[in-house]
N, CA and C atoms as a LAMMPS dump frame, in Angstrom:
ITEM: TIMESTEP
0
ITEM: NUMBER OF ATOMS
201
ITEM: BOX BOUNDS ff ff ff
-5.0000000000000000e+02 5.0000000000000000e+02
-5.0000000000000000e+02 5.0000000000000000e+02
-5.0000000000000000e+02 5.0000000000000000e+02
ITEM: ATOMS id mol type element x y z
1 1 1 N -312.15 91.65 109.18
2 1 2 C -312.211 92.408 108.893
3 1 3 C -314.491 91.808 107.866
4 2 1 N -315.079 92.784 108.116
5 2 2 C -316.461 92.606 107.418
6 2 3 C -316.36 92.419 105.857
7 3 1 N -317.264 91.397 106.448
8 3 2 C -316.398 90.967 103.804
9 3 3 C -317.987 91.661 103.636
10 4 1 N -318.948 91.077 104.285
11 4 2 C -320.125 91.813 104.103
12 4 3 C -320.495 93.44 103.431
13 5 1 N -319.434 94.016 104.797
14 5 2 C -319.876 95.328 104.489
15 5 3 C -319.093 95.839 102.787
16 6 1 N -317.627 95.42 102.963
17 6 2 C -317.342 95.609 101.931
18 6 3 C -318.074 94.936 100.367
19 7 1 N -318.534 94.293 100.714
20 7 2 C -318.397 93.763 99.416
21 7 3 C -320.311 95.138 99.003
22 8 1 N -320.695 94.97 99.968
23 8 2 C -321.649 96.03 99.328
24 8 3 C -321.201 97.987 99.804
25 9 1 N -320.573 97.879 100.011
26 9 2 C -319.552 98.995 99.21
27 9 3 C -318.87 99.415 97.549
28 10 1 N -318.436 97.811 97.819
29 10 2 C -318.137 97.865 96.386
30 10 3 C -319.337 98.041 95.221
31 11 1 N -320.364 96.815 95.054
32 11 2 C -321.23 96.968 94.607
33 11 3 C -322.455 98.555 94.103
34 12 1 N -322.151 99.489 96.069
35 12 2 C -323.04 100.355 95.56
36 12 3 C -322.278 101.404 95.031
37 13 1 N -320.485 101.302 94.959
38 13 2 C -320.419 102.249 94.132
39 13 3 C -320.132 101.436 92.244
40 14 1 N -321.144 101.02 91.965
41 14 2 C -320.581 100.508 91.585
42 14 3 C -319.798 99.443 90.297
43 15 1 N -318.565 99.899 91.551
44 15 2 C -318.241 98.248 91.057
45 15 3 C -318.449 96.756 90.803
46 16 1 N -317.432 96.401 90.751
47 16 2 C -317.226 94.749 91.483
48 16 3 C -316.084 93.715 91.304
49 17 1 N -315.633 93.177 91.962
50 17 2 C -314.36 92.168 92.002
51 17 3 C -313.398 92.645 91.106
52 18 1 N -313.699 92.933 90.489
53 18 2 C -312.341 92.679 88.675
54 18 3 C -311.624 93.948 88.929
55 19 1 N -312.097 95.033 88.567
56 19 2 C -312.398 96.168 89.113
57 19 3 C -311.344 96.425 89.313
58 20 1 N -311.765 95.952 91.334
59 20 2 C -310.815 96.234 92.393
60 20 3 C -309.403 95.808 92.607
61 21 1 N -310.028 94.287 91.752
62 21 2 C -308.107 93.513 91.607
63 21 3 C -307.636 93.968 90.63
64 22 1 N -307.994 94.953 89.962
65 22 2 C -306.931 95.897 89.124
66 22 3 C -306.852 96.658 89.134
67 23 1 N -307.688 97.639 90.64
68 23 2 C -307.589 99.468 91.084
69 23 3 C -306.37 99.299 92.467
70 24 1 N -306.5 97.66 92.959
71 24 2 C -306 97.616 93.898
72 24 3 C -303.634 95.878 93.353
73 25 1 N -304.119 96.1 92.449
74 25 2 C -303.581 94.993 91.029
75 25 3 C -303.078 94.444 92.191
76 26 1 N -304.056 93.128 92.707
77 26 2 C -303.661 92.319 92.625
78 26 3 C -304.612 90.946 92.02
79 27 1 N -304.88 89.779 92.241
80 27 2 C -304.933 88.969 91.225
81 27 3 C -306.994 88.175 91.434
82 28 1 N -307.556 88.113 91.165
83 28 2 C -308.632 87.186 91.943
84 28 3 C -309.023 86.266 93.269
85 29 1 N -307.555 85.575 92.916
86 29 2 C -307.651 84.882 93.498
87 29 3 C -307.451 85.238 95.167
88 30 1 N -306.316 86.278 94.692
89 30 2 C -304.994 87.032 96.226
90 30 3 C -306.364 87.9 96.792
91 31 1 N -307.472 88.21 95.428
92 31 2 C -308.366 89.412 96.013
93 31 3 C -309.248 87.967 97.363
94 32 1 N -310.232 86.555 96.463
95 32 2 C -310.51 86.068 97.379
96 32 3 C -310.466 85.919 98.85
97 33 1 N -309.37 85.309 98.647
98 33 2 C -308.377 84.874 100.125
99 33 3 C -308.665 85.46 101.013
100 34 1 N -308.415 87.627 100.156
101 34 2 C -308.268 88.204 101.523
102 34 3 C -309.712 88.425 101.862
103 35 1 N -311.017 88.009 101.294
104 35 2 C -312.786 88.161 101.59
105 35 3 C -312.58 87.312 102.616
106 36 1 N -312.159 85.781 102.383
107 36 2 C -312.294 84.824 103.362
108 36 3 C -311.771 84.236 103.914
109 37 1 N -310.296 85.42 104.556
110 37 2 C -309.823 85.877 105.818
111 37 3 C -308.683 85.08 105.726
112 38 1 N -308.39 84.386 104.817
113 38 2 C -307.21 84.004 104.6
114 38 3 C -305.89 83.985 104.706
115 39 1 N -305.98 85.677 104.166
116 39 2 C -305.317 86.176 104.374
117 39 3 C -306.354 87.71 103.933
118 40 1 N -304.798 88.739 104.274
119 40 2 C -305.031 89.776 104.892
120 40 3 C -304.279 90.971 103.229
121 41 1 N -305.077 92.623 104.395
122 41 2 C -304.937 93.946 103.072
123 41 3 C -304 94.049 103.887
124 42 1 N -302.872 94.621 102.971
125 42 2 C -301.504 95.86 103.576
126 42 3 C -302.939 96.577 103.44
127 43 1 N -301.34 97.966 104.193
128 43 2 C -301.888 98.713 104.504
129 43 3 C -301.795 99.464 103.373
130 44 1 N -300.462 100.193 102.202
131 44 2 C -301.44 99.673 100.431
132 44 3 C -301.868 99.711 100.295
133 45 1 N -302.583 97.996 100.345
134 45 2 C -304.258 97.67 100.129
135 45 3 C -305.096 98.605 100.081
136 46 1 N -305.702 98.759 101.45
137 46 2 C -306.374 99.676 102.237
138 46 3 C -306.661 100.994 101.963
139 47 1 N -305.005 101.855 101.818
140 47 2 C -304.936 102.85 100.745
141 47 3 C -305.973 103.462 99.773
142 48 1 N -305.778 102.447 99.12
143 48 2 C -306.243 102.343 97.666
144 48 3 C -307.554 101.736 97.572
145 49 1 N -308.235 100.79 98.178
146 49 2 C -309.674 100.543 98.586
147 49 3 C -310.19 102.403 98.97
148 50 1 N -309.914 102.179 100.34
149 50 2 C -310.355 103.899 100.621
150 50 3 C -310.919 106.059 99.539
151 51 1 N -309.573 105.384 98.84
152 51 2 C -310.032 106.088 97.836
153 51 3 C -310.627 105.639 96.827
154 52 1 N -310.753 104.277 95.838
155 52 2 C -311.698 104.411 95.268
156 52 3 C -312.213 103.877 95.18
157 53 1 N -313.083 103.798 97.214
158 53 2 C -314.257 103.131 96.783
159 53 3 C -314.54 104.807 97.662
160 54 1 N -314.055 105.647 98.818
161 54 2 C -314.648 107.287 99.152
162 54 3 C -314.972 106.609 99.926
163 55 1 N -314.002 105.481 100.947
164 55 2 C -314.36 104.829 102.38
165 55 3 C -314.696 106.453 103.655
166 56 1 N -315.618 106.501 103.913
167 56 2 C -314.824 107.799 105.45
168 56 3 C -313.845 106.544 106.262
169 57 1 N -313.502 108.114 106.97
170 57 2 C -313.165 107.322 108.15
171 57 3 C -313.278 105.914 109.155
172 58 1 N -314.565 106.266 109.779
173 58 2 C -316.034 105.001 109.92
174 58 3 C -316.562 104.28 109.381
175 59 1 N -316.268 103.816 108.176
176 59 2 C -316.625 103.302 107.678
177 59 3 C -315.262 102.402 107.091
178 60 1 N -314.399 102.899 106.801
179 60 2 C -312.602 101.617 106.882
180 60 3 C -312.756 100.62 108.538
181 61 1 N -312.92 102.118 109.667
182 61 2 C -312.873 101.5 110.695
183 61 3 C -313.973 99.536 111.327
184 62 1 N -315.384 100.61 110.162
185 62 2 C -315.823 98.75 110.95
186 62 3 C -315.374 97.701 109.731
187 63 1 N -315.675 98.016 107.659
188 63 2 C -314.577 96.993 107.207
189 63 3 C -313.572 96.082 108.023
190 64 1 N -312.694 96.828 108.238
191 64 2 C -311.417 96.531 108.006
192 64 3 C -310.694 96.88 109.84
193 65 1 N -311.279 97.163 110.21
194 65 2 C -310.585 97.15 111.789
195 65 3 C -311.782 96.558 113.636
196 66 1 N -313.262 96.214 112.459
197 66 2 C -313.898 95.812 113.635
198 66 3 C -313.569 94.508 113.565
199 67 1 N -313.9 93.657 114.643
200 67 2 C -314.084 92.299 114.139
201 67 3 C -315.577 91.472 114.762
């Protein structure tokens, strides 16, 4: 996962970690574990993230599936 690209996209959409956590229905600690690579976003969370950040297919692939 490309955490820098994801964080940049969050900021560019005028959101922050707290609002994303609310939209994903996860705790801040769970979000930070996911951002730091000790846990992963599940498919439901990725779908919600695509919707709330208005990610294109290319952005989705770059953020979640390229290593």
